[in-house]
N, C-alpha and C positions, 0 to 999 in steps of 0.2 A: 614546972611547967610553964613555956613561953607564953606571955600575955598576947592576945590576939592585935596586930598589927592595924594602924587604920591608914597605912601609906605602903607604896610600893618601893622596892630598892632598886636604883639604878645602878650599873657599872658596866666597864669596858669589857669588850671581848678579849681573852687571853690571846698571846700571840704564839704559843708554843716554843718559847725560848727555855734555854738550859736553866734560868734562875728560878723558876717556881713561884714566881710572884705574882703573876696576872691569876684572875678568879673567874668563875662561872662561865656562861655558855654564850653570852652576849644578850642585850636587851634589857627590858624592865621585867623584873619577876616580883611577885608577892612574897613577902618573908613568911616561913611556917607560924603558924602553930598547927591547929588541930583540922585533920582530916576528918570525914563525915560517916565513912564506912569502909568495911575490908574490902567490898568491890571484887572485881574479878571473877573469873569461873575457870573450873578445870573442865568445862564441856568441851567436846571434840572440836568444834569449829570446823574450818576446812581440812580437807584431809591430805592435802598436797599430792605429789606424783613419783611414783617409782618407776625405776626401768626393769622390776623384777618379772618374771612371767606369773601368768595368773595361778600356777598351781602353788609356786612358792608363798604367794601373797594368801591363798586361801588356806593354806597348813598354819602360817603365823596368826592369821586370825583366830583359828580352833586354839592355837596353843595360846593366845591371849586372852580366850575366855576360860580356859581351864585355869590358868595361872591365877587369875581374878579370883576364882572360886578358892582356890588354895590359899591365897592371902587371907581371903574372908575367915576361912576356917581356922587358920593356925598361925603362929608366928614364923617367922623365916629361920634358917638356920643361922645359929648366933656364933660360931667358931669355926676355927678349920684345924683344931689339936687333935685330930684322930678320931672324934666321935661319929659313931655308927648313924647315919640318916636314912631316913625313908628314901627309897629310891626317887620318887619324884620329887622330894625335898633338896637332892643333889642338884637338880636343874633349876638355876636361877633367872635366866633370860633367854632369848633368842633373838636373831634378826635376820636380815636379808643381806648377803654378802656377795662381792663380785668375785668372790674365789680367793685370789690373792695368797698367802703364805702358805697355807694349810689345803688349798683346794687349787683347782685347775685354772689358771689367770684367765679373767675375762668370762668365765662360766659362773652365773649366779648360783648360790647355794645357800640352804639354811644354816647358819652358824649357830650352835648351841653353847650358853654359858653355863659352866658346871663349878660347884664348891670344890670338888676333889677331882683328881685326875681320872676319868673315865673312858673307856674304849668306845669305838664308834658304834660297835654291835650293841652294847649294853644301852646306849643313848638311844637307839633305833628303837629297842624294844620298850624302853620306858614312854618315848613319844608316842608310840602307836597304842600301847596296852593302857596308858593311863593319862596321857596327856592329850589325847582326843586328834592325834595329827596320823590319820590311817595311812597316809601316803609314805610315812616314813617305813612301814614294812616291806616296801618296795626297794631293794638294792639300787635301783637305777635313781631312785630320788637322793638328789645332792646333799649330803650334810658334812659340816665340819664342826668340830669340838674344840672349846677354847676354855681352859681352866681360869676363872676370875678369882676364885674364893669368893667371899660373901662381898655382894656389891653394896658399898656404905656411901651414905650422903657425905661429902667431904668438908672438912673445916678450912708481897713487900712488906714487912713486918714495921718498917719504920712510921714515923708520924711525920707527916707533911703538911703544912697549910699554904695555899689552897691544896686539897686533897685530890690528887690526880686519879684517874681510872687505873685498876689495877694494883692498889694499895690494900692493907688491912683495912677490914672494917667489920662491924657486929652489933647487934642487939646487946644491949647492956648486960644481958643474961647469959649469952653464949660464949664460946671461945674466940673463933676469929674465922672469916671468910675473905671475899673479895669484893671491892667495889668494882661493878661490872661495866657501867656507862652512866651517862647523865641523859635525862629524857625529860619532855613535858608531857601533859595531858593532852588527849586529841579533843577533849570535849569541854566547855565550861561546866565548873568554875576552876579547872586544873589547868587552863591553857596557859596560864600565868603563873604556874609553880615549877619551880626548878626541882627537879626529881633525882634522887641517887637510885640505880637498878641493881638489884643482886637477887640471892635466892630468898624464898620463903624462909629456909631453916637458917638463914643467915640474919636478914632483916627482923623476921616475926617470929624466930624462936620455935619453929615446926609449930605454928597455929597457937603457941602459946604466949601469946602476947595483945596487946592494946593499942588502939590509936594514940598516937603522941608518945609513945614509949621511945626512949632516947637510943639514936643511933651512934655509935662510937667510933672515931678513926685515930689512932688503932683500934681493932677488936680488943676485948678485955684481955684475952690470952697473951697479947703481944703487948701490954702494957697500959691500954685506954683506960682513963679514970671517967667514971660517971658523977657529976655531970661534964666535969671539965672539957673532955674530950669529944662532947657532942657535936657533930655537924648536921644533924637532920634529925627528924621526927618520922616514926612509921607512920606511914601515910595510908597504904592500901597492900594488900597482899590476895593471893590466890590461894584458898584454903587446900591443904592436902587431905585427899581422902585415904584414911587408913582402915576403911572396913571392906577393902576388896574392889572397889570400883576403880574405873580406869582414870589415872591423872595423866596429864599431858604436859604440864609446867609446874616447875617449883620456883616460884617467882614473887617477888615483892619491891615495893618502891617506898623510899624516905623523902619527905619533903625538906629540900638542905636550905641553909644560908647561904647566897650566893657568892659570899666573899670567902666562903670555907672550902669550895670545890672549884675544880677546873675540868673541862672537857678532855682535855688531851689525856692520853695513855703514857704510862711510866716505864722504864727499864733501866737497869743499871750497867753502866759502861766503865770498866776500870773504877768501879766503886763509886761512881759519880751518876747521879740521875740524869736521863735523858729524856725526852720526849716527843711523841708523835700523834699523830691524828688517824681516824680510820675515813674512809668514804661513806658517802651517803646513800649507798644503795644497800638493799637488803633481798637476799636470796635464799632460794630453797636448797636444802643438802642435796648433794649427788654423790652418787659412789665414786670412789677415788678421787675426790676433791682435796687437794691440799689446803690446809688451814693453819692458822696460829691464835696464840692468846698471849696474854700477859697478865700473872696472877700473883698473889700474896707470897706463895711459897716457892713454886719452880720458875717464877719469873717468865721471861719471853721464850715461848718454845713453839714448835712446828709438829703437825702430825698430819694425818691422812683419815678420811673417812673411810671404814673399813665395812661397815654394815650400816644400811638405812633401809626400812625403818625397822627398830629393835622393841621389844617388849621385854621389861625386867622388873624384877621384885627389890626394892632398896630397903636397907635396914637403917631406920633413923634412931636406934637405940631405944633402952627402956621397955622393950617387946614391941615397939611399933614399927609396922611393916606396910611399905605402901606400893602399889601396882603402877607402874608408868609404862606407856606405849608411844609409838609413834616417836621414840628417841633415835639419837644419833651416837653411832658408836664410832671413837676415833682412837688410831693408835700413834704413837710417836715415830716419826721418821729417823730417829736415830736411838743410841743405846740410851740417852737419857729420858726419862718419862715425861709424857705431855703433861701431866698433872698430877698433884699429891694432895693430901690434906690441906684445907686452908685455901685452896684455889676455888672453891666452890664458888659460882657468882661471876666469874669471869666470861668477858664476852668473847665470842670465838668469831673470827671472821676469815676471809678468803686470803690465803697465803700468795697474793700476787698484789699487782699495782692499784686494783680496785678497793682492796681491802674492806670487801662487803661482808656485812653482818650475816652470820648464818645460824648461832646458836648461842645458849647460855649453858655453861656448864654446871653441872650439879652433883655428881656421883662418880665414882671408879672402883676399879678392882682388876688384880691380874693383868697390870699393863695396859687397861683400857680406860678409857673416860666415855663418860655418857653426858649428853647435853640434850636440853630443849630446843626444839626448832624456834628460831626468834620470832617468826612471824606469828606462831601461837603465842608467843611471851606478850607480844606487843599487842596483839587483840586482845588477849585475857586480861591485860592491866590497863588497856585504852589508852596508851602512850604511844608517843614517837621519840626516836633518839635524837639527840642533840650531838652533831659531829662538827 
């Protein structure tokens, strides 16, 4: 365990060149060690805005309440190998979509995520009879169905110093996720701590962790050794509620050594690392918004927000299931996946010149990616991004 320092560490800001030789985010930062609390909260905070109709919003609220009861009463579906599921267990989430591929373009609908292929009529019956969505019994209520399979929390593999955003990282007891971004605390004494941002299940082992636990780059699955590859110490996380209560974020921070990290984002071009920066804006999700991310597994990808807000239940393994609401649903813009296991923790930004932060990737299934609103993440962890 690191010894508490009695001085700050000064360094120059990285220039974003291709050498990978610069470090940190500019300014003077206190060296880690111990944080003093888990901090954070999965309280609802602000509710954001949606352009969906009141009827769709009301239906999603009813669905969310029922799904929370189900998560509290039983474990999620664990496989897609032909096992017979209870009817309601086949439905693992829902969101508000703008129509898109499976509906009338520009016409909002309720998109329902299922484990197995299920026809619309059966989905309507389940929604109205067992999920509390009475409006679904009316054929005029717009519904689309998307098979995701079980939605699971997801796990650039190379080692790099200083470590940029978008590379493999993880708590010393997990496999691997993605270093999402650098940040600092909004309030003292955390305003002079340089922090790495990712998911709770990446940095805090899905609540099974302690303050000052080592954060490695690469993640252990990719060859990271403890403590030799330590870049940060676990500093704060938002506990995940596995008892059926609503979660809004899967997020955590580690207190980093400034010389071991950099604020640029990385991608590979011709096998060589290239670096870029995101913008300083933070925006709310909007249906149809084009977005991008760079992550440990699928690297630099682009996609589109196809449903918001969404409510889903997420399988964390070991029989642990969590309900998440007010989530962003993203589909790739091409034949390649937007994300895969190991991309969890990636920062998602607008795919335009602003590169404005939108979300924090944390789960996926059936060709869809799910992300927390970045505004909720920043509030829950009491941080601001360094860009």
